[in-house]
C-alpha positions in Angstrom: 123.0 -84.5 -55.3 125.0 -82.8 -52.6 124.2 -83.1 -48.9 123.7 -80.0 -46.9 123.6 -79.5 -43.1 121.0 -77.2 -41.7 119.9 -77.3 -38.1 116.2 -76.8 -38.7 113.6 -75.8 -41.3 110.3 -74.0 -40.8 107.3 -74.6 -43.0 104.3 -72.4 -43.9 101.9 -75.2 -43.0 103.3 -75.5 -39.5 105.4 -78.6 -39.5 106.7 -78.0 -36.0 109.7 -80.3 -36.3 113.4 -79.7 -36.5 114.1 -81.5 -39.8 117.7 -82.6 -40.7 118.3 -82.0 -44.4 119.3 -85.2 -46.1 119.5 -84.2 -49.8 118.9 -81.4 -52.3 116.7 -82.4 -55.2 116.8 -80.5 -58.4 113.5 -80.6 -60.3 112.5 -79.2 -63.6 111.0 -75.7 -63.1 107.2 -75.7 -63.3 104.7 -72.9 -62.5 103.7 -74.7 -59.3 107.2 -75.6 -58.0 110.4 -73.8 -57.3 113.6 -74.9 -59.1 114.9 -76.7 -56.0 113.1 -78.9 -53.6 114.4 -80.6 -50.5 113.9 -84.1 -49.3 114.2 -84.0 -45.5 113.9 -86.4 -42.7 113.8 -85.9 -38.9 111.7 -86.8 -35.9 110.2 -89.8 -37.7 108.9 -87.8 -40.7 110.0 -87.9 -44.3 109.0 -84.7 -46.2 109.5 -82.9 -49.4 109.8 -79.1 -48.8 109.8 -76.5 -51.6 112.2 -73.6 -51.9 109.8 -71.4 -49.9 109.9 -73.9 -47.1 106.3 -75.1 -47.7 105.8 -78.8 -47.1 104.6 -80.5 -50.3 104.0 -83.8 -48.7 105.1 -85.7 -45.6 104.8 -89.2 -44.1 105.9 -91.1 -41.1 109.3 -92.6 -41.6 112.2 -94.0 -39.6 115.9 -93.3 -39.8 117.3 -92.6 -43.3 120.8 -93.4 -44.5 120.5 -92.1 -48.1 117.9 -90.6 -50.4 117.7 -90.1 -54.2 115.2 -88.6 -56.6 114.5 -90.9 -59.5 113.7 -89.7 -63.0 110.0 -90.7 -62.5 109.8 -88.2 -59.6 109.8 -90.9 -57.0 112.2 -91.0 -54.0 114.4 -94.0 -53.5 115.1 -94.1 -49.7 117.4 -96.3 -47.7 115.8 -96.9 -44.3 118.0 -98.5 -41.7 120.8 -100.8 -42.6 118.9 -103.2 -44.8 115.8 -101.7 -46.4 115.3 -99.7 -49.6 111.9 -98.3 -50.6 110.7 -96.3 -53.6 108.1 -93.8 -52.6 105.8 -91.9 -55.1 104.6 -88.3 -54.7 101.4 -89.5 -53.1 103.6 -91.0 -50.3 102.9 -94.6 -51.3 105.7 -97.1 -51.1 105.9 -98.6 -54.6 108.9 -100.9 -54.3 111.0 -102.5 -51.5 114.4 -104.1 -52.3 115.4 -106.9 -50.0 119.0 -107.6 -49.0 118.9 -110.6 -51.3 118.2 -108.3 -54.3 114.5 -109.3 -54.7 111.7 -106.8 -55.0 108.7 -106.6 -52.8 105.8 -105.1 -54.6 102.7 -103.8 -52.9 99.4 -104.4 -54.7 97.2 -102.0 -52.7 93.9 -102.5 -54.6 94.5 -106.2 -55.3 90.9 -107.4 -54.9 89.8 -110.8 -53.6 92.0 -113.7 -54.7 95.0 -111.5 -55.6 98.1 -111.1 -53.4 98.7 -107.8 -51.5 102.4 -108.3 -51.5 104.6 -110.1 -54.1 108.3 -110.9 -53.8 109.9 -111.1 -57.3 113.4 -112.1 -58.2 114.3 -109.4 -60.8 116.5 -111.3 -63.2 114.2 -114.2 -63.8 111.0 -112.2 -62.9 110.0 -115.3 -60.9 107.5 -114.9 -58.0 109.2 -116.1 -54.9 106.5 -115.4 -52.3 103.1 -113.8 -52.0 100.9 -112.5 -49.1 97.2 -112.7 -49.7 95.0 -111.6 -46.8 92.3 -109.7 -48.6 89.7 -111.1 -46.2 91.6 -109.4 -43.3 92.9 -106.2 -44.9 90.7 -105.6 -47.9 92.0 -103.0 -50.4 93.5 -100.9 -47.6 97.2 -101.9 -47.6 98.8 -98.8 -49.0 102.1 -99.3 -47.2 103.9 -102.3 -45.8 107.3 -103.2 -44.6 109.0 -106.7 -44.3 110.2 -106.8 -40.7 112.2 -110.1 -40.5 114.6 -109.7 -43.4 117.9 -111.5 -42.7 118.4 -111.8 -46.5 115.2 -113.4 -47.5 111.6 -113.5 -46.5 111.3 -117.3 -46.8 
């Protein structure tokens, strides 16, 4: 992946933002996608833009320090100095890595009695912490972010 610096991009579906290019993503050619796509961030938006400058998807996002395309098509994005998130093509955050190395997993459609967020220590696969507020949020927690992360959520 090689960074490029462009001052702005225009899109066919009128994303009227100047987007700073963060990374060039090479994707397998398919009939519906060009050979190269861009993952871009600027003005509080993370977007994937195709070769014809059409926005494939976008979502609100803060400052990005680094971005990578994973083999499964998801984006691994470093947000700020201490947060890493994996985002799928439907713009759902599927994984957050804490500074202590633990994963925070969102369980969007958890259902009553099941946690919405789960912190897991990856080596032992031990559950370190859960957040279960189905009565308050229902099955509508598609995105979350741990805010007080000095190295652990405990």
